[in-house]
N, C-alpha and C positions, 0 to 999 in steps of 0.2 A: 332324558338330556342330564341326566345327576352332576353335581360336583361337586366336591370334595372340601372341605373344613380345615385352613387351617393355622386354627386357632391364635392368638397377640402373638407378635411378633417385636423386641425391642433394637432396643439405636447399640447401635455399638461402636462408644469412646473408649479411647486410653485403655482399652484390650476389654472391660469389662460392656455385659450388657446390660442396657440398664435403663430404667421409664425417663419420658421427657423428666423433665424441669414442673412443668406444668404437669403433670399428669393425661393429657392429653390425649385420648387415638383417633384416627384418624382412619376409617372399612375401605374394605380392600374389594369393590367391588368387578364382580367378571361382566366381561360383556358381551355374552354367548346366552346368559340368564335376565342379566340382572341380579343379581342373587350378590350376599355378601360373603364374602369367600378368610376373609380376615378381617385381625385389625392389628396393626400399627403404632407406636411410640411414636407420637406424632409434634417433632422437635419445634421449640422456638427460640428466640435470640436466645438468649440462655445458653441451652442446649451447642448453637455452634458457636459461641464462648468459651466452651467449653471443651471443645472437638481442635478449637484451634490454641487452646494453649494444649493440646495432648499431643496435635502436630506438630507445637514445635521444638518439645522434647524427645519426639517419636523421631525428627528428621537428625537428632544430635547423636543420637544414637545410630540410627538407619545409615545414614552420608559416613561413619566413622567406618562400618563391616566393610571387610572386603570384596569385594566379585566375588567370588566363589562364598563365603556364608549368605549373602543376599538367594544367590542361583539355590545354594541347599531348602531357603527357603522356601522359595518361589516355589519350587519342588517340591513339596513339605502339602503346599494349598495347595498343588495341584492336584496331585494327587486324589486328595481331599475330596474334592468336588468334583473327582470322578466318582466318588465312593457314592457323593449326593446324587449324579448325573439324575435319574429319574425322577426323585422331588426336585429337585431346582425346573426338569423341566416340564414338570404336571403342574408346578407353579404355574410355571408363564403362561401354560394354554390353559391356566385360571384368570388369572390378574387380566393379560392384554389378550387374549384371545387366540393366537395363533396355534397354528399346527403343531402337535406332537414334531412332525420332520422340519415344523421350522424351525419351534425349541430348541432342536438338537445342532444347528447353525448357530444359534448363540452359545451352548454348551463346547464346540469346533474352536471358534475364534476367543475364547476366555483363556480355553485352557493352553491354546497353542503362543497368546501373548506373552501366559507364563513361563512358558517356556522356553520360547524363539527368544525373544528381545536381551535377556542374558546372552544368549546368544552371541545376537547381534550388538550391544556392549562388548562383549569382547574382545568381538573382528573392531571395534573403533583402534585405530593409527593416532598419534600423536602428528599435530601436524609441520611438517615441517617448513622453513621461510625460510628462504637465502639471502645472504646480507651483500652488498653486491658490491662494498667496500672492503670485505672477506675480514674485517675486523674484530664480528660477534656474532656466535649463532644462536638463533632465533625458535622458539617453537611454541606451539600450541596449548595449553591443555585444558579437562573439558574437565568440570565442576559440578555436581551437582545441584540448580538454584537456588534447591527450599523447601519450605512447604508448598504442594499443590494441593487446587480446588479443582473438580470434576463436574458441572450440574453435567447429569443425563437426560437422556433423553427417554420416553417410552418405550420404542416399537420395537425395539431389540435388550430389554431389560441387560441381559447381559454379555452378548457383545459388546455393547460399549461398555460396560464395567471394562471388559479387557481391554481393549482399546486405549482405555485408561490407564490403569494399573499397572499392565501389561509395563508399559516402554518407565513409566514413573517411577516405580521400582527399580528394575535397573538399573534408573539413571544414579537411583540413591537419595531420591526423594520419599517426603512423607506424604499422601496423599489424603484429601478431606473427599469422599465418594456422598456425594446431593441424588439417589435416583429420581427422575418426578412420581410426584405425590396420586400420579395413575398407574405405574406399575411400580409402587415397593418391595414388591414381596420377594421375589427371588432375590432382589438387594442383601435386606435385609438375612434373609437364613446366609448368603455369603459375608454375613455379620461373626451366627451362627457356626461356621463351621471353620472358620480361626479361630476366635473364641473358644474354640474344643480344642485347635488344638496348641495355644499356647502360643500363637503366634507375637510377635512383639511389642509393647502397647503402645498406641500410639501413631505407632508409622502407620497403619491404614484408618480412616474411623469413618464410619456409613450413619448419617443420616439425612431423615426425610421430612418436610417441614412447611411448611407456605413461603413460596422466599421472598415475602416483601418482610418477614423479617430473619428466615433462615438463608437463604442466601443475599439477602441485602445485607447483613450484619458480617460477612464473609468477604464479600466482594470489599466492601469500604475498607474494612479489616487492613491493619495494613504489616499485619503477619505471612499472607500469601503474598509468594517469590513468584508465583504461575496459575491463573488464572482458563482454566482450563474446558468446555462444554459442546452439548451436539444439541445443539435446536434450534431455531425459530435465529433469520434475521433476527427481527420486530428483538425478537428475548439479545441477543448477540449486542445488538446497536447498548442496549438495557445494561447491561453488564459491560460493556465496556466506558460508561457516563459514571455510570457509580462507582469503578474500581482507580476512578484520579486520585486519591486519598496517598495516594504512593509510585512509582513505579509497579509494572508487572507483566511481565511474560504475558506470552496469548496463546491457545489456541484453540481457534472456533468453527467446526466443522458445521456451514447454517444453511439457510435453506436450499432447496435446486427449484429445478424445471425443465429435465434435459432433452434435446431434440431425438428422436431416435425415425434416423432421414432412411429410408427405402428408395432406393434409386432402381433406376427401369433394367438394370441389368444386374441386378439384388439375386442371392439365390432365397426364393423366394419361401419356399418350403423352413426354409431358418429364420428369414426374417417376420413374417408370421409365427417361429414355435416363439423366439427370444422375447418376440413382440407381447406374447399376454403375457406371458412370463414372470417380462420388464413390467408388468402393469396390477397383475393379482397376483404376484406374488406378494406375502405379507398384508397379506388387505390391501396391497395398495401402498402399502403408508412405511412408504422405504424412500430415504434425500434421491435413493439415485436411480429413481422411476420412472421409465419411462414415461414422460409426460407429456410431452405436444411431438405425434406423432405424424411426422410428414413422410407419404407417396406422391412417389410421383404418376402423373395422370393416364398415362399410357398401362398401367396399371392394379390404376386406384379404385377403380370399383369393382377387382376379382378377390383385391385386398382386404375391402371394405367387408364384402362376402362374406370372404372364410376367416376373417376377427370376431365379424358379431357373429359365427358357428359356432366355433374355439368356447368363444366367451359364455351363449347357452350353454352348453355341456359342461361348464366348475362346474365341481362339485361340492357343493358349500353344504361345512356340520364343526360343530366341535368341536376344537379337534388335539382327541384323546387318543392313550394309543390305537385303543382299539377301531378303529375310525383313517387307518394305513391312508384308504382311497382321497381325502379332506386336498383340494386345495385350498382351502380358503374359508377364512371366517368373520367372525363380521369385527366391525372398528370399534375403536378403544371408545367410542363413548355413542350418546341419542344425539349430542352438539357436534359429532362431527360427524354423518349420519346427515342430518338435517343442512349442513355444508353441502353435501357430497345433493341432493336433490336443489339444493342455489344455481347449483353452478350449472345441472344439467337445464334447469329452468329457465338460467339467466342465455344459456347456449340454446336454447330454443326459440325462446320469443324472440330470438336477431335471425334466426332463418336453419341453425342446425336442425337435423335430423338425427333424433333418439334411430337409433338398427337396435338396440334389445336393450331390459332391466331399465333404472328406474324404478324402480318400485321394490317394496318389502316383499322379499319370498315366505311363503308358503311352510304351515308346516315345522317352525320354528317355536322359539318362546319369546310370546309377546316383549316381557322383560327385556332382550339383547336386543343389541343392537345389529341391524342383519336389514343389509342391502343387496340386492343383485350386483353380479360385474356387472358392469353397465356400457354401454359403448352408444357415442355420440361420430357424427361423421359432419363436415363440408363445415367446420369449426375456425371463424375467422379470429385479427387479428383485437376486432375490441372484442371480444370473452373472457369470461373471465376463467373458462377453462385453457386461453393464450395464455393470459397475462400471469396467475398466478400459482400454486404448485400447488393441484390438484392435492394430495399426499392418503387418497385411499382409493377404493376400488374403478373409474369413469377414467374411461380414456379417451382422450379424443385427441381426433387424427380430419386431417386437410389433406386439399390439391396439392402440390407444385408445377410447376412445368421446367422452370434452368435451372443449373448451378448458381445462378445466381441470384431468383431468387431463394429460396431455398437457404444457401448460408445468408440470408438479410432478419430470413424471417427466423430463424436457430438461430441470430447471437440477439432479437430485441426480446432482450428480460436484462434486468438487474442480476439474474444469478448468472454462476458460471463455476456448476461444478462435475454435470459425467453429462456427454453425449456419445452417440451412436451412429454410426453409418456402415451401411449397406448396399455393400458399389463394386464390381470387380475392374474399375477399371484406376489405375493407378498411378494417370494425370491426377486426375481427380481428389487421392486420396494423400497424393500430398497437396493439396491444392488446400482440401478441410483440414488437415491438419496443423497446416501453416494461422489455417486463420480462424476457424474456428475458438473460441474464448471462453473455455473450459477449461478443468484444471485434469480432466480428463477424457483424452476419446479415445473410443472400443469401435475397433473396424472390424464386420464382417462376425464379428464376437465377444463374446463378455468372460470378460475372469474376472476375479475380486481373490484376493487372497491377502494374508496379512505380510508379507515380507514388498506386496505393490505398494506406491504411496499413493491415500487418499485427502488430496484436495482439492480447492475450489478457485475461484478468480470474484473478483466484481465482488458482489455483496453474496458470497455464496463460505466466506471467512478466511481466516488468514495458519497457516502451518497446513499439519498434518495426519492425518491418523494414519496409523501401520508401517511397516519397511523403517526401514533404520533411522527417514526422517524429525518420525513422531520423533525420538530420539531428543533431538534437537529440541523441541519448545521443554523439556526438560531440565540442558545443563546452560551453567556459561564457559563463556572460555576468557584467558590466562595465557598475557602473552610476554612470554619468559625468554629474555637476550640476555645477555651468560658474553664479556669480552675476553674474547682469544688472547 
């Protein structure tokens, strides 16, 4: 199982590729082998301050460009990224362990965002407000909010970049991107691409380093007008607390604990196919993964048996281009793998049944973070598999009897991001659409796209990624009233 070496990557600040002020470097570790595959400049407080000042200048320039001019630059970046598509996908495979096909999704979403958001911004219309006395005309004007700071999760290194850079740049904001320390490589390579095409200085800065220095410095600064992130609820709460030095806008996509509900009248095969795909795709490291699988008792035994069989057939491997059949790679770190083992141990100790997996597979590098696709049945509400976001390749399945019961179980979580139901009962669909406490309800199928809103209830976040709604996170509104 061979890895590549990507060398040393620098910070992208004020249009230049630079070392960290401290000179510090960090290793990027391949989760498939445990080998160092790159080094990156590791930013500190001074680098964060430089990026903030650069972004102030970048905003003054970028916000004054016409949308046509911004669109031209964004398209130039999109085409340059497509020219480096293989290199970027290979980097994501190595830094995060995802499959080569999975890395394609990242490229697609990033390039789509650079193309779709300028068009969406073009289609935004000024809101006209009626005057009931007929003495004035009123309209609302949308303007770019200012400097935006984006904190990104490691699970989709470039998809997450796309979800932020697309709407921010289209809206006229400058943007500081802080990729996760666990998968900064491909984002740093985007900085190299931006440097190569002479993208306007300061409009985008890309830095990564310890959150205690980099993120805290930027979040507490008065400079950002927008803080946006993709990450855990705990991190989101900390960001909100640190931000109170000034009034800022937020766009926070946080944790999830998605219910996946299979009723007795469901299309069994479809519910099985999607139950597998939504649990083990990206090694289960997805905020909208099927986290708690509820199956009606009349088909429960059949579903569990079929599900475990399908999980046992999943092809594991290092997701390089030469292995297109690979569906699942390693998890991102040994800490995360140990957390998977803890979830399984907790469930089994409380009466659940390990149907398949739960072990380190044979034939893979010992230094990698490999774990078998795992299936646990008989999950109950006192188990960590029920209460916590799994974020890994462990499926927890539990039976239910009535609609009332499963609705209560599904909503029994602090999170409210995605939910899935499989039934052909239209009255049931109407009820669950109304009463499920989740920002996304998907019925008898799954659809995610750049033009579809992605956001949650409760502790799953504020605002939206994707769709025209994401633009709202980067815009402020002016009311203009004119006497007649």
